[in-house]
C-alpha positions as CSV (number, residue, x, y, z in Angstrom):
1,X,42.2,-23.0,-232.8
2,X,45.3,-24.9,-233.8
3,X,44.1,-27.6,-236.2
4,X,46.5,-29.8,-238.1
5,X,44.4,-30.8,-241.0
6,X,47.0,-33.1,-242.5
7,X,47.4,-35.0,-239.3
8,X,43.6,-35.3,-238.9
9,X,43.2,-36.6,-242.4
10,X,46.0,-39.2,-241.9
11,X,44.4,-40.3,-238.7
12,X,41.0,-40.7,-240.4
13,X,42.4,-42.9,-243.2
14,X,44.9,-44.9,-241.1
15,X,44.4,-48.6,-241.7
16,X,41.9,-48.2,-244.6
17,X,42.0,-50.9,-247.2
18,X,42.5,-50.3,-250.9
19,X,38.7,-50.5,-251.4
20,X,38.1,-48.0,-248.6
21,X,40.6,-45.6,-250.2
22,X,39.1,-46.0,-253.6
23,X,35.7,-45.3,-252.2
24,X,37.0,-42.2,-250.6
25,X,38.6,-41.0,-253.8
26,X,35.6,-41.7,-255.9
27,X,33.3,-40.0,-253.4
28,X,35.4,-36.9,-253.2
29,X,35.5,-36.6,-257.0
30,X,31.8,-37.3,-257.6
31,X,30.7,-35.0,-254.8
32,X,32.6,-32.1,-256.3
33,X,32.8,-30.5,-252.9
34,X,35.7,-28.2,-252.3
35,X,36.1,-29.5,-248.7
36,X,37.2,-32.8,-250.1
37,X,40.3,-31.4,-251.9
38,X,42.6,-31.4,-248.8
39,X,41.9,-35.1,-248.3
40,X,42.8,-35.9,-251.9
41,X,45.9,-33.7,-251.5
42,X,47.0,-35.7,-248.5
43,X,46.4,-39.0,-250.2
44,X,48.5,-37.7,-253.2
45,X,51.2,-36.5,-250.8
46,X,51.4,-40.0,-249.2
47,X,51.6,-41.7,-252.5
48,X,54.3,-39.3,-253.8
49,X,56.4,-39.8,-250.6
50,X,56.3,-43.6,-251.2
51,X,56.5,-43.8,-255.0
52,X,59.5,-44.9,-257.0
53,X,61.0,-42.5,-259.5
54,X,59.4,-44.6,-262.2
55,X,56.0,-44.3,-260.6
56,X,56.4,-40.5,-260.2
57,X,57.3,-40.2,-263.9
58,X,54.2,-42.2,-264.9
59,X,52.0,-40.0,-262.8
60,X,53.5,-36.9,-264.2
61,X,53.1,-38.1,-267.7
62,X,49.4,-38.9,-267.0
63,X,48.8,-35.6,-265.4
64,X,50.5,-33.7,-268.3
65,X,48.2,-35.5,-270.7
66,X,45.2,-34.8,-268.5
67,X,45.8,-31.1,-268.4
68,X,46.3,-30.6,-272.1
């Protein structure tokens, strides 16, 4: 079976509002299910691809602090 998970996730979230995306993120984190991690990864990838350099530095600083 040739499944493009990234494409499927993008298709599932296409057109979602900010509230929908927030609900997806919160649900994924609260559920703690491993199967939700690829979706969060795709959301982060989309963010990263569209972020300014300043936005990227802010996220990296926040992540660095979070992993300390």
